[in-house]
C-alpha positions as a LaTeX table, in Angstrom:
\begin{tabular}{lrrr}
\hline
Residue & $x$ (\AA) & $y$ (\AA) & $z$ (\AA) \\
\hline
Unk1 & 20.33 & $-49.72$ & 62.39 \\
Unk2 & 24.23 & $-48.62$ & 62.34 \\
Unk3 & 24.14 & $-47.40$ & 65.96 \\
Unk4 & 23.02 & $-51.10$ & 66.99 \\
Unk5 & 25.82 & $-52.52$ & 65.30 \\
Unk6 & 28.27 & $-50.01$ & 66.62 \\
Unk7 & 26.80 & $-50.87$ & 70.10 \\
Unk8 & 27.38 & $-54.51$ & 69.59 \\
Unk9 & 30.89 & $-53.83$ & 68.73 \\
Unk10 & 31.37 & $-51.83$ & 71.75 \\
Unk11 & 29.62 & $-54.81$ & 73.94 \\
Unk12 & 32.45 & $-57.09$ & 72.71 \\
Unk13 & 34.27 & $-58.73$ & 75.57 \\
Unk14 & 38.21 & $-59.29$ & 75.41 \\
Unk15 & 38.25 & $-61.66$ & 77.88 \\
Unk16 & 35.42 & $-63.57$ & 76.86 \\
Unk17 & 36.83 & $-63.99$ & 73.34 \\
Unk18 & 39.97 & $-64.97$ & 75.05 \\
Unk19 & 38.01 & $-67.92$ & 76.41 \\
Unk20 & 36.40 & $-68.45$ & 73.64 \\
Unk21 & 39.64 & $-68.89$ & 71.45 \\
Unk22 & 41.17 & $-71.04$ & 74.38 \\
Unk23 & 38.18 & $-73.13$ & 74.26 \\
Unk24 & 38.00 & $-73.84$ & 70.58 \\
Unk25 & 41.93 & $-73.20$ & 69.31 \\
Unk26 & 41.67 & $-76.46$ & 67.61 \\
Unk27 & 38.87 & $-76.24$ & 65.72 \\
Unk28 & 39.75 & $-72.43$ & 64.69 \\
Unk29 & 43.41 & $-73.53$ & 63.75 \\
Unk30 & 41.15 & $-76.53$ & 61.58 \\
Unk31 & 39.32 & $-73.74$ & 59.92 \\
Unk32 & 42.37 & $-71.81$ & 59.11 \\
Unk33 & 44.45 & $-74.58$ & 57.73 \\
Unk34 & 41.17 & $-75.49$ & 55.43 \\
Unk35 & 41.00 & $-72.03$ & 53.76 \\
Unk36 & 44.66 & $-71.85$ & 53.64 \\
Unk37 & 44.87 & $-75.66$ & 51.70 \\
Unk38 & 42.02 & $-74.19$ & 49.26 \\
Unk39 & 43.58 & $-71.16$ & 48.69 \\
Unk40 & 46.84 & $-73.28$ & 47.64 \\
Unk41 & 45.46 & $-76.23$ & 46.18 \\
Unk42 & 41.88 & $-76.25$ & 46.29 \\
Unk43 & 41.35 & $-77.94$ & 43.13 \\
Unk44 & 42.83 & $-81.27$ & 44.65 \\
Unk45 & 42.49 & $-80.78$ & 48.53 \\
Unk46 & 38.67 & $-80.56$ & 48.05 \\
Unk47 & 37.87 & $-83.86$ & 45.93 \\
Unk48 & 36.09 & $-86.39$ & 47.41 \\
Unk49 & 39.28 & $-88.77$ & 47.58 \\
Unk50 & 41.43 & $-86.23$ & 48.87 \\
Unk51 & 39.31 & $-85.64$ & 51.86 \\
Unk52 & 38.56 & $-89.49$ & 52.32 \\
Unk53 & 42.29 & $-90.19$ & 52.36 \\
Unk54 & 42.75 & $-87.60$ & 55.04 \\
Unk55 & 40.24 & $-89.14$ & 57.35 \\
Unk56 & 41.13 & $-92.61$ & 56.85 \\
Unk57 & 45.12 & $-91.78$ & 57.25 \\
Unk58 & 44.52 & $-90.31$ & 60.32 \\
Unk59 & 41.89 & $-92.76$ & 61.82 \\
Unk60 & 44.62 & $-94.50$ & 63.22 \\
Unk61 & 46.40 & $-91.69$ & 65.33 \\
Unk62 & 42.73 & $-90.52$ & 66.08 \\
Unk63 & 41.94 & $-93.84$ & 67.58 \\
Unk64 & 45.32 & $-93.68$ & 69.74 \\
Unk65 & 44.75 & $-89.93$ & 70.63 \\
Unk66 & 41.52 & $-90.85$ & 72.78 \\
Unk67 & 43.53 & $-93.02$ & 75.03 \\
Unk68 & 46.47 & $-90.34$ & 74.79 \\
Unk69 & 43.76 & $-87.67$ & 75.77 \\
Unk70 & 42.31 & $-89.28$ & 79.04 \\
Unk71 & 46.16 & $-90.02$ & 80.36 \\
Unk72 & 47.39 & $-86.46$ & 79.53 \\
Unk73 & 43.96 & $-85.37$ & 81.47 \\
Unk74 & 45.27 & $-87.32$ & 84.59 \\
Unk75 & 48.52 & $-85.22$ & 84.13 \\
Unk76 & 50.41 & $-88.00$ & 83.16 \\
Unk77 & 51.99 & $-88.67$ & 79.77 \\
Unk78 & 52.33 & $-92.07$ & 77.53 \\
Unk79 & 55.60 & $-92.38$ & 75.40 \\
Unk80 & 54.87 & $-95.89$ & 74.81 \\
Unk81 & 52.09 & $-96.04$ & 72.40 \\
Unk82 & 54.03 & $-96.55$ & 69.18 \\
Unk83 & 55.83 & $-99.37$ & 70.62 \\
Unk84 & 52.98 & $-101.01$ & 72.24 \\
Unk85 & 51.07 & $-100.77$ & 69.04 \\
Unk86 & 53.98 & $-103.08$ & 67.42 \\
Unk87 & 53.78 & $-105.64$ & 69.95 \\
Unk88 & 49.93 & $-105.89$ & 70.04 \\
Unk89 & 49.71 & $-105.90$ & 66.30 \\
Unk90 & 52.12 & $-108.78$ & 66.19 \\
Unk91 & 50.37 & $-110.66$ & 68.56 \\
Unk92 & 47.17 & $-110.08$ & 66.93 \\
Unk93 & 48.47 & $-111.33$ & 63.51 \\
Unk94 & 50.38 & $-114.18$ & 64.88 \\
Unk95 & 47.14 & $-115.52$ & 66.92 \\
Unk96 & 45.40 & $-114.97$ & 63.48 \\
Unk97 & 47.63 & $-116.89$ & 61.43 \\
Unk98 & 47.28 & $-119.66$ & 64.07 \\
Unk99 & 43.88 & $-120.20$ & 64.96 \\
Unk100 & 42.45 & $-117.95$ & 61.40 \\
Unk101 & 39.89 & $-116.78$ & 63.80 \\
Unk102 & 39.51 & $-113.00$ & 63.64 \\
Unk103 & 37.83 & $-112.66$ & 67.47 \\
Unk104 & 40.44 & $-114.60$ & 68.94 \\
Unk105 & 43.22 & $-112.25$ & 67.38 \\
Unk106 & 41.18 & $-109.34$ & 68.68 \\
Unk107 & 40.61 & $-110.58$ & 72.14 \\
Unk108 & 44.48 & $-111.62$ & 72.43 \\
Unk109 & 45.38 & $-107.82$ & 71.30 \\
Unk110 & 43.32 & $-106.48$ & 73.70 \\
Unk111 & 44.01 & $-108.72$ & 76.83 \\
Unk112 & 47.74 & $-108.10$ & 76.19 \\
Unk113 & 47.25 & $-104.20$ & 76.10 \\
Unk114 & 45.38 & $-104.23$ & 79.12 \\
Unk115 & 48.43 & $-106.22$ & 80.96 \\
Unk116 & 50.41 & $-103.31$ & 79.49 \\
Unk117 & 48.10 & $-100.70$ & 81.04 \\
Unk118 & 47.87 & $-102.21$ & 84.14 \\
Unk119 & 51.55 & $-102.48$ & 84.38 \\
Unk120 & 52.62 & $-99.05$ & 83.66 \\
Unk121 & 49.60 & $-97.57$ & 85.74 \\
Unk122 & 50.75 & $-99.50$ & 88.47 \\
Unk123 & 54.05 & $-98.47$ & 88.30 \\
Unk124 & 52.97 & $-95.09$ & 88.09 \\
Unk125 & 50.20 & $-94.94$ & 90.71 \\
Unk126 & 51.54 & $-97.17$ & 93.67 \\
Unk127 & 55.26 & $-97.01$ & 92.92 \\
Unk128 & 55.08 & $-93.16$ & 92.21 \\
Unk129 & 57.50 & $-93.29$ & 89.36 \\
Unk130 & 56.76 & $-90.45$ & 86.67 \\
Unk131 & 54.50 & $-91.63$ & 84.26 \\
Unk132 & 57.26 & $-90.35$ & 81.56 \\
Unk133 & 60.15 & $-92.68$ & 83.13 \\
Unk134 & 57.61 & $-95.47$ & 82.85 \\
Unk135 & 56.66 & $-95.27$ & 79.17 \\
Unk136 & 59.94 & $-94.15$ & 78.43 \\
Unk137 & 61.29 & $-97.55$ & 79.66 \\
Unk138 & 58.33 & $-99.72$ & 78.59 \\
Unk139 & 58.84 & $-97.95$ & 74.91 \\
Unk140 & 62.20 & $-99.91$ & 74.68 \\
Unk141 & 60.55 & $-102.98$ & 76.39 \\
Unk142 & 57.83 & $-103.52$ & 73.99 \\
Unk143 & 60.41 & $-102.52$ & 71.01 \\
Unk144 & 62.69 & $-105.07$ & 72.01 \\
Unk145 & 60.38 & $-107.79$ & 72.36 \\
Unk146 & 58.54 & $-107.28$ & 68.96 \\
Unk147 & 62.22 & $-107.27$ & 67.39 \\
Unk148 & 63.52 & $-110.23$ & 69.32 \\
Unk149 & 60.15 & $-112.24$ & 68.16 \\
Unk150 & 60.11 & $-111.24$ & 64.52 \\
Unk151 & 64.33 & $-111.03$ & 64.46 \\
Unk152 & 63.80 & $-107.54$ & 63.44 \\
Unk153 & 61.59 & $-108.26$ & 60.39 \\
Unk154 & 57.97 & $-108.35$ & 59.99 \\
Unk155 & 55.00 & $-110.85$ & 59.61 \\
Unk156 & 52.18 & $-110.90$ & 57.10 \\
Unk157 & 48.55 & $-111.97$ & 57.78 \\
Unk158 & 47.33 & $-115.38$ & 56.43 \\
Unk159 & 50.85 & $-117.17$ & 56.78 \\
Unk160 & 51.11 & $-120.25$ & 58.77 \\
Unk161 & 53.28 & $-120.77$ & 61.84 \\
Unk162 & 56.55 & $-122.02$ & 60.16 \\
Unk163 & 55.66 & $-120.77$ & 57.18 \\
Unk164 & 57.57 & $-118.20$ & 54.38 \\
Unk165 & 56.30 & $-115.33$ & 52.56 \\
Unk166 & 55.11 & $-117.65$ & 49.40 \\
Unk167 & 53.10 & $-119.89$ & 51.92 \\
Unk168 & 50.90 & $-117.05$ & 52.46 \\
Unk169 & 47.14 & $-118.02$ & 52.40 \\
Unk170 & 45.51 & $-115.02$ & 50.68 \\
Unk171 & 41.70 & $-115.93$ & 51.29 \\
Unk172 & 42.61 & $-116.03$ & 54.90 \\
Unk173 & 44.57 & $-112.59$ & 54.18 \\
Unk174 & 41.56 & $-110.94$ & 53.10 \\
Unk175 & 39.63 & $-111.93$ & 55.96 \\
Unk176 & 41.80 & $-110.01$ & 58.46 \\
Unk177 & 42.73 & $-107.35$ & 55.98 \\
Unk178 & 38.39 & $-106.79$ & 55.74 \\
Unk179 & 38.46 & $-105.26$ & 59.16 \\
Unk180 & 39.85 & $-101.84$ & 57.78 \\
Unk181 & 39.50 & $-102.38$ & 53.87 \\
Unk182 & 35.68 & $-102.48$ & 54.06 \\
Unk183 & 33.62 & $-99.53$ & 52.93 \\
Unk184 & 30.23 & $-98.81$ & 54.86 \\
Unk185 & 28.15 & $-95.93$ & 53.26 \\
Unk186 & 30.59 & $-95.20$ & 51.12 \\
Unk187 & 33.08 & $-94.63$ & 53.92 \\
Unk188 & 36.14 & $-96.75$ & 55.25 \\
Unk189 & 35.50 & $-98.51$ & 58.10 \\
Unk190 & 38.26 & $-96.84$ & 60.34 \\
Unk191 & 36.57 & $-93.35$ & 59.85 \\
Unk192 & 33.23 & $-94.92$ & 61.51 \\
Unk193 & 35.42 & $-96.92$ & 64.21 \\
Unk194 & 37.21 & $-93.40$ & 65.13 \\
Unk195 & 34.27 & $-91.63$ & 65.21 \\
Unk196 & 32.41 & $-94.11$ & 67.09 \\
Unk197 & 34.89 & $-94.42$ & 69.90 \\
Unk198 & 35.22 & $-90.75$ & 70.03 \\
Unk199 & 31.80 & $-89.92$ & 70.69 \\
Unk200 & 31.88 & $-93.36$ & 73.64 \\
Unk201 & 34.70 & $-91.49$ & 75.25 \\
Unk202 & 33.11 & $-88.01$ & 75.24 \\
Unk203 & 30.02 & $-89.68$ & 76.85 \\
Unk204 & 32.07 & $-91.47$ & 79.25 \\
Unk205 & 34.31 & $-88.55$ & 80.23 \\
Unk206 & 31.47 & $-86.02$ & 80.64 \\
Unk207 & 28.57 & $-88.16$ & 81.72 \\
Unk208 & 29.67 & $-90.78$ & 83.99 \\
Unk209 & 31.12 & $-90.31$ & 87.38 \\
Unk210 & 34.42 & $-92.18$ & 86.82 \\
Unk211 & 34.88 & $-89.52$ & 84.04 \\
Unk212 & 34.68 & $-86.72$ & 86.70 \\
Unk213 & 37.02 & $-88.18$ & 89.12 \\
Unk214 & 39.52 & $-88.54$ & 85.91 \\
Unk215 & 38.83 & $-84.63$ & 85.86 \\
Unk216 & 39.03 & $-84.16$ & 89.40 \\
Unk217 & 42.26 & $-86.36$ & 89.67 \\
Unk218 & 44.53 & $-84.34$ & 87.07 \\
Unk219 & 43.08 & $-81.05$ & 88.32 \\
Unk220 & 44.01 & $-81.73$ & 92.24 \\
Unk221 & 45.17 & $-85.19$ & 92.94 \\
Unk222 & 44.79 & $-84.30$ & 96.72 \\
Unk223 & 41.61 & $-82.41$ & 96.41 \\
Unk224 & 40.40 & $-85.76$ & 94.96 \\
Unk225 & 41.60 & $-88.22$ & 97.26 \\
Unk226 & 40.06 & $-86.23$ & 100.21 \\
Unk227 & 36.79 & $-86.08$ & 98.38 \\
Unk228 & 36.87 & $-89.93$ & 98.45 \\
Unk229 & 38.10 & $-90.52$ & 94.94 \\
Unk230 & 40.46 & $-93.49$ & 94.39 \\
Unk231 & 42.85 & $-91.68$ & 92.56 \\
Unk232 & 45.17 & $-94.52$ & 91.93 \\
Unk233 & 42.63 & $-96.95$ & 90.64 \\
Unk234 & 41.67 & $-93.83$ & 88.37 \\
Unk235 & 45.12 & $-93.27$ & 87.08 \\
Unk236 & 45.45 & $-97.25$ & 86.39 \\
Unk237 & 42.40 & $-97.01$ & 84.52 \\
Unk238 & 43.31 & $-93.88$ & 82.40 \\
Unk239 & 46.39 & $-96.30$ & 81.29 \\
Unk240 & 44.36 & $-99.26$ & 80.84 \\
Unk241 & 42.00 & $-97.05$ & 78.40 \\
Unk242 & 44.99 & $-95.89$ & 76.47 \\
Unk243 & 46.08 & $-99.53$ & 75.91 \\
Unk244 & 42.39 & $-100.75$ & 74.43 \\
Unk245 & 42.84 & $-97.69$ & 72.47 \\
Unk246 & 46.05 & $-98.74$ & 71.38 \\
Unk247 & 44.76 & $-102.27$ & 70.95 \\
Unk248 & 42.16 & $-101.36$ & 68.72 \\
Unk249 & 44.48 & $-98.86$ & 66.70 \\
Unk250 & 46.85 & $-101.87$ & 66.22 \\
Unk251 & 44.30 & $-104.07$ & 64.85 \\
Unk252 & 42.96 & $-101.15$ & 62.57 \\
Unk253 & 46.37 & $-100.72$ & 61.48 \\
Unk254 & 47.70 & $-104.15$ & 60.52 \\
Unk255 & 44.24 & $-104.92$ & 59.08 \\
Unk256 & 44.57 & $-102.30$ & 56.74 \\
Unk257 & 48.20 & $-103.23$ & 55.55 \\
Unk258 & 47.64 & $-106.95$ & 56.45 \\
Unk259 & 51.38 & $-107.11$ & 57.84 \\
Unk260 & 53.59 & $-105.76$ & 60.97 \\
Unk261 & 57.29 & $-104.50$ & 60.94 \\
Unk262 & 58.73 & $-105.05$ & 63.99 \\
Unk263 & 61.15 & $-101.94$ & 63.58 \\
Unk264 & 59.04 & $-99.51$ & 61.55 \\
Unk265 & 55.37 & $-99.88$ & 62.92 \\
Unk266 & 54.12 & $-96.93$ & 65.32 \\
Unk267 & 57.38 & $-95.34$ & 65.10 \\
Unk268 & 55.66 & $-91.78$ & 64.92 \\
Unk269 & 52.86 & $-92.56$ & 66.75 \\
Unk270 & 53.60 & $-91.14$ & 69.84 \\
Unk271 & 54.66 & $-87.62$ & 68.73 \\
Unk272 & 51.64 & $-87.73$ & 66.37 \\
Unk273 & 48.81 & $-88.36$ & 69.29 \\
Unk274 & 50.93 & $-86.31$ & 71.80 \\
Unk275 & 50.88 & $-83.16$ & 69.18 \\
Unk276 & 47.10 & $-84.05$ & 68.52 \\
Unk277 & 46.23 & $-83.91$ & 72.14 \\
Unk278 & 47.93 & $-80.83$ & 72.90 \\
Unk279 & 46.60 & $-78.86$ & 69.77 \\
Unk280 & 43.17 & $-80.19$ & 70.63 \\
Unk281 & 43.62 & $-78.13$ & 73.75 \\
Unk282 & 44.20 & $-81.06$ & 76.48 \\
Unk283 & 46.47 & $-79.23$ & 79.36 \\
Unk284 & 49.60 & $-81.30$ & 79.95 \\
Unk285 & 49.45 & $-80.03$ & 83.22 \\
Unk286 & 45.83 & $-82.24$ & 83.86 \\
Unk287 & 42.40 & $-81.45$ & 84.96 \\
Unk288 & 41.38 & $-80.13$ & 81.22 \\
Unk289 & 40.85 & $-81.64$ & 78.12 \\
Unk290 & 37.72 & $-82.49$ & 75.30 \\
Unk291 & 37.40 & $-85.29$ & 72.98 \\
Unk292 & 35.96 & $-83.06$ & 70.16 \\
Unk293 & 39.33 & $-80.94$ & 70.82 \\
Unk294 & 41.32 & $-83.90$ & 70.18 \\
Unk295 & 39.21 & $-84.99$ & 67.01 \\
Unk296 & 40.32 & $-81.68$ & 65.52 \\
Unk297 & 43.64 & $-81.74$ & 66.66 \\
Unk298 & 43.96 & $-84.85$ & 64.59 \\
Unk299 & 42.20 & $-83.16$ & 61.56 \\
Unk300 & 44.66 & $-80.26$ & 61.71 \\
Unk301 & 47.64 & $-82.62$ & 61.67 \\
Unk302 & 46.04 & $-84.38$ & 59.29 \\
Unk303 & 45.38 & $-80.92$ & 56.88 \\
Unk304 & 48.81 & $-79.69$ & 57.44 \\
Unk305 & 50.27 & $-83.34$ & 56.21 \\
Unk306 & 48.48 & $-83.40$ & 53.43 \\
Unk307 & 48.86 & $-79.87$ & 52.42 \\
Unk308 & 52.54 & $-80.23$ & 52.81 \\
Unk309 & 51.89 & $-83.24$ & 50.33 \\
Unk310 & 50.03 & $-81.23$ & 47.90 \\
Unk311 & 52.60 & $-78.43$ & 47.58 \\
Unk312 & 55.49 & $-80.81$ & 47.41 \\
Unk313 & 57.55 & $-80.21$ & 50.63 \\
Unk314 & 59.93 & $-82.88$ & 51.20 \\
Unk315 & 58.37 & $-85.83$ & 53.65 \\
Unk316 & 61.45 & $-85.16$ & 55.67 \\
Unk317 & 60.40 & $-81.82$ & 56.82 \\
Unk318 & 57.13 & $-83.33$ & 58.27 \\
Unk319 & 58.60 & $-84.23$ & 61.49 \\
Unk320 & 60.00 & $-80.69$ & 61.85 \\
Unk321 & 56.71 & $-79.45$ & 61.60 \\
Unk322 & 55.24 & $-81.66$ & 63.92 \\
Unk323 & 57.41 & $-80.76$ & 66.68 \\
Unk324 & 56.99 & $-77.13$ & 65.81 \\
Unk325 & 53.20 & $-77.26$ & 66.36 \\
Unk326 & 53.49 & $-78.97$ & 69.60 \\
Unk327 & 55.59 & $-76.17$ & 70.77 \\
Unk328 & 53.65 & $-73.53$ & 69.22 \\
Unk329 & 50.35 & $-75.08$ & 70.65 \\
Unk330 & 51.79 & $-75.00$ & 74.11 \\
Unk331 & 53.08 & $-71.31$ & 73.84 \\
Unk332 & 49.36 & $-70.55$ & 72.52 \\
Unk333 & 47.61 & $-72.60$ & 75.52 \\
Unk334 & 49.40 & $-70.94$ & 77.89 \\
Unk335 & 48.86 & $-67.11$ & 76.24 \\
Unk336 & 45.25 & $-67.99$ & 76.03 \\
Unk337 & 44.91 & $-69.29$ & 79.33 \\
Unk338 & 46.24 & $-65.93$ & 81.22 \\
Unk339 & 43.27 & $-64.57$ & 79.68 \\
Unk340 & 40.82 & $-66.35$ & 81.42 \\
\hline
\end{tabular}
């Protein structure tokens, strides 16, 4: 028996272990952090209330990160998702307040995001402007529009056009807020939205020709073009998908609180979404990435934030932790890729 065990250890392939770690880094990091959290504050961390809070609070970033995954697989990046969320979130609430129709509010929000995605995609694909420049510009444009529209303030669901906060129709507001503040099978609906969208995007990327074209374009655009892939259309589609995810996240976030803030909404979402995708193993150079990795990347960030809260770390340091994680994840990814 001991001989077989010894033989098994001798047969361990170092490069194979490195490949496994590279492909499952987000999951392994998540497991390690959960163990650390249990050691530090297991009594609170393992409570059902705390676990649900982690899932609920990270569902919005999780949805945005799905769209960011597609964009980064293409070798691009989006710095505008937070400002875009504020803009289309305002559109959703404004349309709802004017019509009391949830469907029209969601539709208007989605259409606005599609237009934004098309705009960014065309500038990147057709005009060959680097996506980091395009989205840096649109980030400022979107935020300026919503700041102007709301005079730097906010808007609550259920307030009729021209009305004040005191005129809020609480029954109408409750209808809009039910999108995110309703439980199903004991779980908040945003968690189901996140999981369902993750499954659908995974199927799209791995089981459709368009999904394979996205990977091919991000891996080697010239080779993909020579193979007959319409790379410009694929790149534009990537930004449209990202925009749709932002629209859904905007509806979920604004319905959860029943309001939108023109200055504060989505300010940290850019970095959080990028961090989650990078931690999940998606390569910033394109051509590589998995939805399951992004899922665990989001959960890793969620556990870190939750753990810092539980041990009483000043919230102003959370951004420092996120920035450090991005740098560390990229360095680790490069190190592990060398072993493949």
